[in-house]
C-alpha positions in Angstrom: -31.8 5.5 0.5 -29.5 3.2 2.8 -28.2 6.5 4.6 -31.8 7.5 5.4 -32.4 4.0 6.7 -29.1 4.6 8.7 -30.1 7.5 10.3 -33.9 6.4 11.1 -32.7 3.7 12.8 -29.9 5.5 15.3 -32.9 7.2 16.1 -34.6 4.1 17.3 -31.9 3.5 20.3 -32.4 7.2 22.0 -36.6 6.4 22.2 -36.1 3.3 23.4 -37.6 1.2 20.3 -36.7 -2.2 19.1 -38.6 -1.4 15.8 -40.3 0.9 13.8 -43.7 0.6 11.7 -44.2 3.2 9.5 -47.5 4.0 7.5 -47.2 7.2 6.2 -46.9 7.2 2.5 -44.2 10.2 1.9 -42.2 8.5 4.6 -42.7 5.0 3.2 -41.2 6.5 0.2 -38.2 8.6 2.0 -37.4 5.7 3.7 -37.3 3.0 0.6 -38.2 4.8 -2.5 -41.1 2.6 -2.9 -44.0 4.4 -4.9 -46.7 2.5 -4.4 -50.1 3.4 -2.8 -50.1 0.5 -0.2 -47.6 -1.1 2.3 -45.7 -0.7 5.8 -42.0 -0.4 6.6 -40.9 -2.4 9.4 -37.7 -1.1 10.2 -35.2 -2.2 13.6 -31.6 -2.4 13.5 -31.3 -6.0 12.3 -34.4 -5.8 9.5 -35.7 -3.6 7.0 -39.0 -5.3 5.5 -41.1 -4.0 3.1 -44.4 -5.4 3.3 -47.1 -4.7 0.2 -50.0 -6.9 -2.0 -49.9 -8.9 -5.2 -49.9 -5.5 -7.2 -47.1 -3.6 -5.9 -44.5 -6.8 -5.0 -42.6 -6.3 -8.5 -42.6 -2.7 -8.2 -41.0 -2.7 -5.0 -38.6 -5.1 -5.5 -37.4 -3.1 -8.2 -37.4 0.4 -6.2 -36.4 -0.7 -3.0 -33.5 -3.1 -3.2 -32.1 -2.9 0.7 -35.2 -4.4 1.8 -37.1 -7.7 2.1 -40.0 -7.5 0.7 -43.1 -9.4 1.8 -46.6 -10.0 -0.1 -49.2 -10.2 2.3 -53.0 -10.0 1.7 -54.1 -7.9 4.7 -54.3 -8.3 8.1 -51.7 -8.2 10.6 -50.5 -12.1 10.8 -47.4 -10.8 9.0 -46.2 -8.2 12.0 -47.4 -10.7 14.4 -44.6 -13.3 12.7 -41.8 -10.6 12.7 -42.6 -9.1 16.0 -42.2 -12.7 17.7 -39.0 -13.7 15.0 -37.0 -10.7 15.7 -38.0 -10.3 19.9 -39.6 -7.0 18.8 -41.2 -5.7 22.4 -41.5 -2.1 21.9 -42.6 -1.1 18.6 -42.8 2.6 17.6 -45.9 3.9 15.3 -46.6 6.7 13.2 -49.7 7.8 15.6 -49.8 11.4 13.5 -50.9 8.9 10.2 -52.5 5.9 11.9 -56.2 6.3 12.7 -57.8 5.5 15.5 -59.8 2.2 13.5 -56.3 0.9 12.7 -54.7 1.3 15.7 -57.4 -0.9 17.9 -57.1 -3.4 14.9 -53.4 -3.4 15.6 -53.5 -3.2 19.8 -56.3 -6.4 19.2 -53.9 -8.5 16.9 -51.4 -8.0 19.4 -53.5 -8.9 22.5 -54.4 -11.9 20.7 -51.0 -13.6 20.2 -50.1 -14.8 23.7 -47.0 -16.8 22.5 -45.9 -12.8 21.7 -44.7 -12.4 24.9 -45.5 -8.5 26.1 -45.4 -6.2 23.0 -45.5 -2.6 23.7 -47.3 0.0 20.7 -44.9 2.7 21.6 -46.6 6.0 19.5 -43.4 7.6 18.2 -44.6 10.7 15.8 -42.3 13.1 13.8 -39.2 10.7 13.4 -39.2 10.5 9.9 -40.6 14.3 9.3 -38.0 15.3 11.5 -35.1 13.8 9.1 -36.8 15.0 5.6 -36.4 18.8 7.2 -33.1 18.8 5.5 -32.8 17.5 2.0 -29.9 15.7 0.6 -28.7 16.6 -3.1 -30.7 13.7 -4.4 -34.0 15.5 -3.3 -32.9 19.0 -4.4 -32.5 17.5 -7.8 -36.1 16.9 -7.8 -37.3 19.5 -6.0 -35.8 22.3 -8.7 -37.2 20.3 -11.5 -40.6 21.1 -9.8 -40.0 24.7 -9.1 -38.3 24.9 -13.0 -41.8 23.6 -14.2 -44.0 25.8 -12.2 -41.7 29.0 -12.7 -41.6 28.0 -16.6 -45.7 27.9 -16.5 -46.1 31.3 -14.6 -43.9 32.8 -17.1 -45.5 31.3 -20.3 -49.4 31.8 -19.4 -49.3 35.3 -17.4 -48.5 37.3 -20.3 -51.3 35.3 -22.4 -53.9 36.1 -19.7 -56.5 38.5 -21.2 -60.0 40.3 -19.7 -63.1 37.8 -20.0 -61.4 35.0 -19.5 -62.3 33.4 -16.2 -60.5 32.1 -13.7 -61.0 28.3 -14.6 -59.5 29.2 -18.0 -56.3 30.2 -16.5 -56.1 27.3 -13.7 -56.3 25.0 -17.0 -53.6 27.0 -18.7 -51.2 27.0 -15.9 -51.9 23.4 -15.0 -51.3 22.3 -18.7 -48.2 24.5 -19.0 -46.7 22.9 -15.9 -47.0 19.5 -17.6 -45.7 20.7 -20.4 -42.7 21.9 -18.9 -42.0 18.7 -17.2 -44.7 18.1 -14.2 -45.7 14.8 -13.6 -48.9 16.4 -11.6 -50.0 19.5 -9.5 -48.5 19.5 -6.0 -52.2 20.9 -5.1 -55.3 22.6 -6.3 -54.1 25.4 -8.5 -55.5 28.9 -6.8 -56.3 31.6 -9.5 -58.4 34.1 -7.2 -59.7 37.4 -10.0 -60.7 40.8 -7.9 -62.5 40.8 -4.7 -62.1 36.4 -4.6 -58.3 37.4 -3.8 -59.4 38.4 -0.4 -59.6 34.9 0.1 -56.0 32.8 0.6 -57.4 29.7 -0.5 -60.0 30.6 -3.3 -61.1 27.6 -6.0 -61.1 28.9 -9.3 -64.8 29.6 -10.5 -66.5 30.9 -13.7 -65.6 34.6 -12.3 -63.9 36.9 -15.2 -61.1 38.7 -15.3 -61.6 42.4 -15.4 -58.7 45.2 -16.2 -57.3 46.8 -13.6 -57.9 44.2 -10.6 -55.5 42.1 -8.9 -55.4 38.1 -9.5 -53.7 35.9 -7.2 -51.9 32.9 -8.9 -50.8 30.1 -6.5 -49.7 26.3 -8.1 -47.0 23.9 -8.0 -45.8 21.2 -9.9 -44.5 17.5 -8.8 -41.5 15.7 -10.1 -40.3 12.9 -8.9 -42.8 13.0 -5.9 -41.3 16.2 -4.7 -43.6 19.5 -5.4 -43.5 23.5 -6.0 -45.2 25.9 -4.3 -45.3 29.6 -5.9 -47.5 32.5 -5.9 -47.6 35.7 -8.1 -49.9 38.5 -8.1 -50.7 39.9 -12.0 -53.0 42.7 -13.3 -54.4 42.6 -16.6 -54.0 46.2 -18.0 -52.9 48.9 -15.3 -52.9 48.4 -12.1 -54.4 51.4 -9.9 -52.6 53.0 -7.1 -54.2 50.6 -4.4 -52.6 47.7 -6.0 -49.2 49.6 -7.1 -49.1 50.2 -2.6 -49.9 46.8 -1.8 -48.1 44.9 -4.0 -45.0 47.4 -3.1 -45.7 46.7 0.7 -45.8 42.8 0.1 -42.9 43.0 -2.0 -40.7 45.0 0.4 -42.0 42.5 3.2 -41.2 39.2 1.4 -37.5 40.7 0.1 -36.6 41.7 4.0 -37.5 38.2 5.3 -35.8 36.4 2.3 -32.6 38.8 2.5 -32.5 39.0 6.7 -33.1 35.4 7.5 -30.4 33.4 9.0 -29.4 29.9 10.3 -30.3 29.6 14.0 -33.5 32.2 14.0 -36.6 30.3 14.8 -39.6 30.0 12.4 -41.3 32.8 14.7 -38.9 35.1 14.3 -38.4 34.6 10.3 -42.0 35.4 10.3 -41.9 38.3 12.1 -39.2 39.9 9.3 -42.1 40.3 6.7 -44.8 40.7 9.4 -43.2 43.7 11.2 -43.0 45.3 7.6 -46.7 44.8 7.0 -47.9 45.7 10.2 -46.0 48.8 10.3 -47.3 50.0 7.1 -51.0 49.5 9.0 -52.0 46.2 7.2 -51.0 43.6 10.4 -54.3 42.6 10.3 -54.6 41.9 6.8 -51.9 39.2 7.0 -53.7 36.4 8.5 -51.7 33.2 7.9 -48.3 32.1 8.3 -45.2 33.6 6.4 -44.2 29.9 4.9 -43.6 26.2 5.4 -41.4 23.1 4.7 -41.8 21.7 1.3 -40.7 18.6 0.1 -42.6 15.5 -0.6 -45.8 17.0 0.8 -46.2 20.7 -0.7 -46.8 21.5 3.6 -43.8 20.0 5.9 -41.4 20.7 8.4 -40.1 23.5 9.1 -42.9 25.5 10.2 -42.6 29.6 9.3 -44.7 31.4 11.5 -46.3 32.7 14.5 -45.5 30.6 17.3 -43.2 28.4 15.5 -40.4 27.6 17.8 -38.5 25.0 15.9 -34.7 26.3 14.8 -34.1 26.8 11.2 -31.2 25.5 10.1 -28.6 25.4 6.9 -30.2 23.2 4.3 -33.7 23.6 5.0 -36.0 24.1 2.3 -39.5 26.4 2.7 -41.6 29.4 1.4 -41.6 32.9 2.2 -45.1 34.2 1.5 -46.7 37.2 3.0 -50.1 38.3 1.8 -52.2 41.4 2.4 -56.2 41.1 1.7 -58.9 43.2 1.8 -62.3 42.3 1.6 -64.0 43.5 -1.4 -61.1 44.5 -3.1 -58.6 41.4 -3.1 -55.4 40.7 -2.4 -51.7 40.6 -3.2 -49.6 37.6 -2.1 -45.9 36.5 -3.6 -44.5 33.2 -2.4 -41.1 32.2 -3.6 -39.2 28.8 -2.1 -35.8 29.3 -0.8 -32.9 27.2 0.9 -31.2 28.3 3.7 -27.5 28.4 4.0 -25.0 29.8 6.5 -24.7 32.9 4.7 -28.7 33.2 4.4 -31.5 32.2 2.2 -31.1 31.6 -1.8 -34.5 31.6 -3.5 -34.8 28.5 -5.9 -37.9 30.2 -7.5 -36.8 32.3 -10.4 -40.3 33.5 -12.3 -40.4 37.0 -12.5 -42.4 39.0 -9.8 
């Protein structure tokens, strides 16, 4: 945690900030190790303070030994005192996470303290998120455990799917299996989309029954140590028809092309194009409407972006999904998704479940 903290503090001088107020739960956890649901971090070159309420004081003390833990009852008086004590004049805040109402309360608190002097609130989005893009060794251990749990669940449950089961039946089996294989929870609501429902990329499981020969899109994720996995497989009960074979082969080819040819230094848009070109040349470009992938970590969707107009550069150590899909109204869809880690020599799949 100290290394993460030091890297964050190093960013403050570059942005001409005296301190940074961290409010996003994932960023708070990343920088301190604290997993409670309420609290703030105030970080500067000379101080690292974790503020929370009485429910979490003992937990915070144990999980964040590098921080001064303060117990408060609410409001901003604690922050005003710290700003004054440390001579903080330019305070960065996470503008992408803080609500307008909270910002206005904070602004009023600053204006109401004449003895503070002139304190400026500076919108400083993305500082911690940028640090989180490249995963360290500890993060990769938790991430791999989450991936292993969802891989194992997919391998265990898919062979048991039968005609007449509902989408909800399959989703429940998958979620139960992920927990049995070590997951602490799901990283998002499980998607099971049978037949024509598969044409909706984010269909919610319903009482729709599984029918022989129809595609079943299963998209799910486990969570271990706060880190998420995300995997999609498309399966069929019985023999697939020619449409399924054709669409599946195109999507699989598009995914394998991207995984085998993406390189560090490419933009997210260029990586997306590796798969999109395969699908477009097969005549289904209009049926692939979402981005090729996204970063995965403490959030199931985080940086880097991998899609059209994604100008960010993909670098060694970044973790992201590769998930092309084709969706045909009235028939269904096919999506295949794996998590990869980018190295100097290309991408390595971290997901191992059979395709």
